[in-house]
C-alpha positions as CSV (number, residue, x, y, z in Angstrom):
1,M,0.0,0.0,0.0
2,K,2.8,2.4,0.8
3,L,4.5,1.7,-2.5
4,A,1.3,2.2,-4.3
5,K,0.8,5.6,-2.6
6,V,4.3,6.7,-3.7
7,V,3.6,5.6,-7.3
8,E,0.3,7.5,-7.3
9,E,1.9,10.6,-5.9
10,K,4.7,10.6,-8.5
11,S,2.2,9.9,-11.3
12,A,0.2,13.0,-10.2
13,H,3.4,15.1,-10.1
14,F,4.6,13.9,-13.6
15,K,1.3,13.5,-15.4
16,S,1.7,16.7,-17.4
17,Y,5.2,15.7,-18.6
18,K,6.0,13.1,-21.2
19,Y,9.2,11.1,-21.3
20,N,10.4,7.6,-22.2
21,I,13.1,6.5,-19.9
22,V,14.9,9.7,-18.6
23,P,12.8,12.6,-17.3
24,L,14.8,15.4,-18.8
25,N,12.1,17.9,-19.6
26,F,10.9,19.0,-16.2
27,P,12.5,20.3,-13.0
28,G,12.6,18.7,-9.6
29,S,12.9,15.1,-10.8
30,A,14.1,12.7,-8.2
31,E,14.3,9.7,-10.5
32,A,17.5,7.7,-9.7
33,V,18.4,7.4,-13.4
34,V,19.0,11.1,-13.6
35,E,21.6,10.9,-10.8
36,L,23.8,8.3,-12.6
37,P,27.2,9.9,-13.3
38,E,27.1,8.9,-17.0
39,I,23.6,10.5,-17.4
40,K,24.6,13.7,-15.6
41,S,27.7,14.1,-17.7
42,A,25.8,13.5,-20.9
43,I,23.2,16.1,-19.9
44,D,25.9,18.6,-19.0
45,V,27.8,18.3,-22.2
46,I,24.7,18.8,-24.5
47,R,23.8,21.9,-22.4
48,N,27.0,23.6,-23.4
49,I,25.8,26.4,-25.7
50,D,28.6,28.8,-24.8
51,G,30.0,30.6,-27.8
52,L,27.1,29.8,-30.1
53,P,25.4,32.6,-32.0
54,K,22.7,34.2,-29.9
55,L,19.1,34.6,-31.1
56,H,17.8,38.1,-31.5
57,M,15.6,38.9,-28.6
58,S,12.6,39.5,-30.9
59,S,13.1,35.9,-32.3
60,M,13.2,34.5,-28.8
61,Q,10.0,36.3,-27.9
62,R,8.3,35.4,-31.1
63,E,9.0,31.7,-30.6
64,G,8.5,31.8,-26.8
65,K,11.1,29.1,-26.3
66,P,14.0,29.2,-24.0
67,I,17.3,27.6,-25.2
68,W,18.5,25.1,-22.7
69,D,20.8,23.0,-24.8
70,L,22.2,22.3,-28.3
71,L,19.0,20.6,-29.5
72,D,16.9,23.6,-28.5
73,W,19.3,25.8,-30.5
74,L,19.0,23.5,-33.5
75,S,15.3,23.3,-33.2
76,L,15.0,27.1,-33.5
77,A,17.5,27.2,-36.3
78,F,15.8,24.6,-38.6
79,G,12.2,24.4,-37.4
80,F,12.2,20.9,-35.9
81,Q,9.1,19.8,-33.9
82,K,9.2,20.0,-30.1
83,S,8.3,16.4,-29.6
84,N,11.1,15.3,-31.9
85,V,13.6,17.5,-30.0
86,E,12.5,15.9,-26.7
87,N,12.8,12.4,-28.1
88,Q,16.3,13.0,-29.6
89,R,17.5,14.8,-26.5
90,E,16.7,11.6,-24.5
91,N,18.1,9.5,-27.3
92,M,21.4,11.4,-27.4
93,V,21.8,11.3,-23.6
94,L,21.2,7.6,-23.5
95,L,23.6,6.9,-26.4
96,L,26.4,8.9,-24.8
97,A,25.7,7.4,-21.3
98,N,25.7,3.8,-22.6
99,I,28.9,4.2,-24.5
100,S,30.5,5.9,-21.5
101,T,29.4,3.0,-19.3
102,R,31.1,0.5,-21.6
103,T,34.3,2.4,-21.8
104,S,34.6,3.7,-18.2
105,G,37.2,1.1,-17.2
106,Q,39.5,2.1,-20.1
107,E,42.2,4.7,-20.2
108,G,41.2,8.2,-21.3
109,H,38.1,10.3,-20.6
110,P,34.9,8.2,-20.9
111,L,32.7,11.1,-22.2
112,V,35.2,12.3,-24.8
113,D,35.6,8.8,-26.0
114,A,31.8,8.4,-26.1
115,V,31.4,11.4,-28.3
116,N,34.1,10.2,-30.7
117,D,32.6,6.7,-30.8
118,L,29.1,8.0,-31.4
119,W,30.5,10.3,-34.1
120,D,32.1,7.4,-35.9
121,K,28.9,5.3,-35.8
122,I,26.6,8.0,-37.0
123,F,28.7,9.6,-39.7
124,G,30.4,6.5,-41.2
125,N,27.9,6.3,-44.0
126,Y,27.9,10.0,-44.6
127,E,31.7,10.0,-44.9
128,S,31.5,7.1,-47.4
129,W,28.8,9.0,-49.3
130,C,31.0,12.1,-49.6
131,H,33.9,9.9,-50.7
132,Y,31.8,8.2,-53.4
133,L,30.5,11.4,-54.8
134,H,33.9,13.2,-54.5
135,V,32.5,16.0,-52.4
136,S,34.0,17.5,-49.3
137,S,32.4,16.7,-46.0
138,R,30.4,19.5,-44.5
139,I,31.3,18.5,-41.0
140,M,33.3,21.5,-39.7
141,I,35.8,20.4,-37.0
142,K,39.0,22.5,-36.9
143,Y,42.2,21.1,-35.4
144,D,43.1,24.4,-33.8
145,D,39.8,24.5,-31.8
146,T,39.9,23.8,-28.1
147,E,38.8,20.3,-27.0
148,L,35.6,21.8,-25.6
149,K,34.8,23.6,-28.8
150,K,35.5,20.5,-30.9
151,Q,33.2,18.5,-28.7
152,Q,30.5,21.1,-29.0
153,L,30.7,21.1,-32.8
154,M,30.7,17.4,-32.9
155,L,27.6,17.2,-30.8
156,L,25.9,19.9,-32.9
157,H,26.4,17.8,-36.0
158,I,25.3,14.6,-34.2
159,G,22.3,16.5,-32.9
160,L,21.4,17.8,-36.4
161,Y,21.6,14.3,-37.9
162,L,19.5,12.8,-35.1
163,L,16.8,15.5,-35.5
164,I,16.7,14.9,-39.3
165,W,16.4,11.2,-38.7
166,G,13.7,11.7,-36.0
167,E,11.3,13.4,-38.4
168,A,12.2,11.5,-41.6
169,S,9.4,9.0,-41.4
170,N,9.7,6.5,-44.2
171,V,12.6,8.5,-45.7
172,R,14.7,6.7,-43.1
173,F,14.7,3.8,-45.6
174,M,16.7,6.0,-47.9
175,P,20.0,6.5,-46.1
176,E,21.7,8.3,-48.9
177,C,18.8,10.7,-49.1
178,L,19.3,11.5,-45.4
179,C,23.0,12.1,-46.2
180,Y,22.0,14.6,-48.9
181,I,19.6,16.4,-46.6
182,F,22.2,16.5,-43.8
183,H,24.9,17.7,-46.2
184,H,23.0,20.8,-47.2
185,M,21.7,21.6,-43.7
186,A,25.2,21.2,-42.3
187,K,26.3,23.9,-44.7
188,Q,23.7,26.3,-43.2
189,L,24.7,25.3,-39.7
190,N,28.4,25.9,-40.4
191,Q,27.7,29.4,-41.8
192,M,25.8,30.4,-38.6
193,V,28.6,29.1,-36.4
194,E,31.4,30.6,-38.5
195,E,29.8,34.0,-38.9
196,S,28.5,34.0,-35.3
197,Y,25.1,35.1,-36.6
198,F,21.9,33.2,-35.9
199,Q,19.8,33.2,-39.1
200,P,17.5,30.3,-39.9
201,P,17.2,29.5,-43.6
202,P,14.3,31.3,-45.3
203,G,11.0,29.4,-44.5
204,F,12.4,27.5,-41.6
205,E,11.5,30.1,-38.9
206,E,8.5,28.2,-37.5
207,E,8.2,24.9,-35.7
208,G,7.3,22.1,-38.1
209,S,9.1,23.9,-41.0
210,F,11.6,21.1,-41.6
211,L,8.8,18.5,-41.8
212,N,6.7,20.6,-44.1
213,I,9.4,21.8,-46.5
214,I,11.9,18.9,-46.6
215,I,10.2,15.6,-45.6
216,E,6.6,16.0,-46.7
217,P,7.4,16.5,-50.5
218,I,9.7,13.4,-50.5
219,Y,7.1,11.4,-48.5
220,K,4.4,12.3,-51.1
221,V,6.6,10.9,-53.9
222,L,7.0,7.7,-51.9
223,Q,3.3,7.6,-51.3
224,K,2.5,8.1,-55.0
225,E,4.9,5.3,-56.0
226,S,3.4,3.0,-53.5
227,Q,0.0,3.6,-55.0
228,R,1.4,2.9,-58.5
229,S,2.6,-0.5,-57.2
230,K,-1.0,-1.6,-56.7
231,G,-0.3,-3.4,-53.5
232,G,2.9,-5.0,-55.0
233,T,1.1,-6.6,-57.9
234,A,2.3,-4.1,-60.6
235,G,5.5,-4.9,-62.5
236,H,8.7,-3.3,-61.2
237,S,9.0,-1.2,-64.4
238,A,5.7,0.5,-63.4
239,W,6.8,2.0,-60.2
240,R,9.9,2.9,-58.1
241,N,10.7,1.4,-54.7
242,Y,12.8,2.9,-51.9
243,D,16.1,1.7,-53.4
244,D,15.2,3.2,-56.8
245,L,14.5,6.6,-55.4
246,N,17.5,6.4,-53.0
247,E,19.7,6.0,-56.1
248,Q,18.8,9.6,-57.1
249,F,21.0,10.8,-54.2
250,W,24.1,8.8,-55.1
């Protein structure tokens, strides 16, 4: 009965907040998972927004959104949805924490190693894509940056890719298409960071802009091709599947 009462009290306190595993989106959480060293370190590192271009006050007031971490900053820069930001924030924290846990007994700094490891896993295909197309990677990491700045830039690019993936819907089945999208959005990101001026691309000022402008048109093409397949009964020459469309981005 005592345990049931505790659960009921916590449910009443948290009922207006949504989360999957780690309650990151509200203050006063006493959940044990948030107190784990690996979780706390991961949360702290993505909250490092020092040195990033500041939003104009009018933009902040218009959006009505505070910037707590790198994902909030990216959300306002590219019009990602709030729910996607919350999901990918938790995803990123757990990915970094899990890698840190596995490498904690090794030499070096667990969190630094975790960022590098996650970087390699996420951008392996993108780097291969760039190599195949003979284009320069848009990931901007300078050797003369401080370690803290390098880490921040790496996490910005990781966060951007995760946010793209989070809203991609069925476009996730077209990995080279995601590379293409990331490649061009990373260019915009780099310009903002290099010029120290926060300026969302035209049309991306509102929440949901990325979904409406980038993903929805591609999804509609996929939907139309699916209809042309007539439930898989039409010949392959009559319609294009995911692989056929994905080849357009190689």
